[in-house]
N, C-alpha and C positions, 0 to 999 in steps of 0.2 A: 504494500500500500504506500502510495506517495505521501510525502510530508514536506514541510519547509526545509527539512534537512537534506533534501535531494537537490537543492539549488546552490549556486555559487554566485557571488557578486563581487564587484571591485570596490575597494575602499576609496576614500578621497585621494589617497596616495597612489592609487593605481594597482594595489595588490589584490590578487584573487583570494577571496576568503570563502571556503565552503561553509554554508550555514550549519552543517553538521558539527562545526566547532562549538556551537551553542547548544548541542544536545543536552537534555536534562534541565535546561533553564526555561523559565516562563519568559516569553518574548512579547513586546509590544512593537509592532512594525508600523511605521508612520511615514507617509510621503510628506515631505517638508518643503518650505520655501522661505526665503529670507526677506521678501518684500510683500508680505501678505498681512491682512488684518489679523490672522491667527498666529503670526510669527511669535508673539509673546508666549505662546504655548511651549516654546523651547524651555522656558524657565520651569514650568510645571513638569515637563518631561524629565528634565535634569533632576528635579527634586525627587520624583518617583524613583529614578535610577539610584540616586544617592541613598534614599531611605530603604529601598527594598533590594538593591543589588547584592548585598551580603547574604540575602536569603535565597538567591538563585534567580534573580530577575534582571533582564536586560532590555533596554530600548534600542531598536535599530532604526536609524534615520535614513531615508532615501529621498534626497532632493529631486524635485521634478519641476520642469519649466512649462508644463502643459496648461496651466491655469492662469490666464492673464499675464503670461511671461513674467511671473513673479519670482523666478529663480534664474536670473540672467548670468550670474557669475560663473567663473571657472571653479574647478574643484578646490584649488588653493584659496580662492576668495571666499567660497562657502565655508570652508574650515575655519578661516580666520574670523569671519563674521560670527560664526557660532561660538567660538572660543572667547572672543573679545566681548561680545554683547551678552552672552548667556552662560558662559563657563561650561559649555557642553563637553562632557567627558565620555558620554556613551558613544558606541560605534556609529560613525557616519559613512555612508557609501557614496559612490560616484553618482552623478546625476543620471536619472533614467526616465523613460516614459512609463506611465502606469496604465494608459489607455491606448487603443489603436493598434495598428499592424506591427508597430515596433515596441509594444509593451514588453517590459522585462518578464521573462518566464515566471519568476516568483510572483509577480502581480497578476499574471494570467491565472495562476493557481489560486492565489488568495481570493480573487473575485469569483472563481468557480465555487470555492468552498463556502463563501459568504457573499452572495450576490448583492445585497443591499437593495435600495428602492429604485435604482436606475437600471435594473436589469443587468447588473454586473459591471457597470462602469463606475469609476471613481468620480465622485461629484466635485471635489475640490481638494486643495491642500489640507493636510493634517487629518485625513481619514486614517483611522487606527484599526489595526487587526490584533486581537489578543490570541496568543498561541500558548497551549499548555506544554508541560514538560515532555510530552510524547511527540511534539511537533504538529499537533492537530489544531486547526483554526477553530476557536471556540466562540468568538464574538467579533463583531464589526461595530465600530463607533463612528458617528458623524463628525465632521470637522468641528462642529459646535460643542462637542463633548469635551469638557475641560479635563486635563490630566488628573487633577485632584479627585475628580469623580470616579476615576478608575482604580483608586487605591484599594477599595474593598474587593471588587472582582479579581484583581491581581492577587491580593493577599489570600483569597480563597483557593487559588491554584498553587500557592507556595507550600 
């Protein structure tokens, strides 16, 4: 049976990382953008990571420029922005597409597992997928869902 562990993605530094390296951890996978009204959610995502990381939780950020061209920067610019403005220490990956013919295979899988209200499409930046320790997608959250509101569902999986 396929799971998130069957995919590989490039980090902001260009290194291939098999998601299997996160096996056994609860994951929150989020498509991000630096110039979005939801960008301040980086702060809440980092807080979740800091508070729950020691218990086996990781946030995985996937920058995407498909919504209003709100992630125009290069990988190094994205990394610097996240670090300087929000102190992001959770893993950030290279910019990807989450919809359309060039959608990253991970996102094609996530959308099949939890289609959402738009028939499988990602609606906007900061859509969140919660993945259990076995690599199964257990929930999908809208961009408007604040990271702090996910503390309880995450803690239940830890």
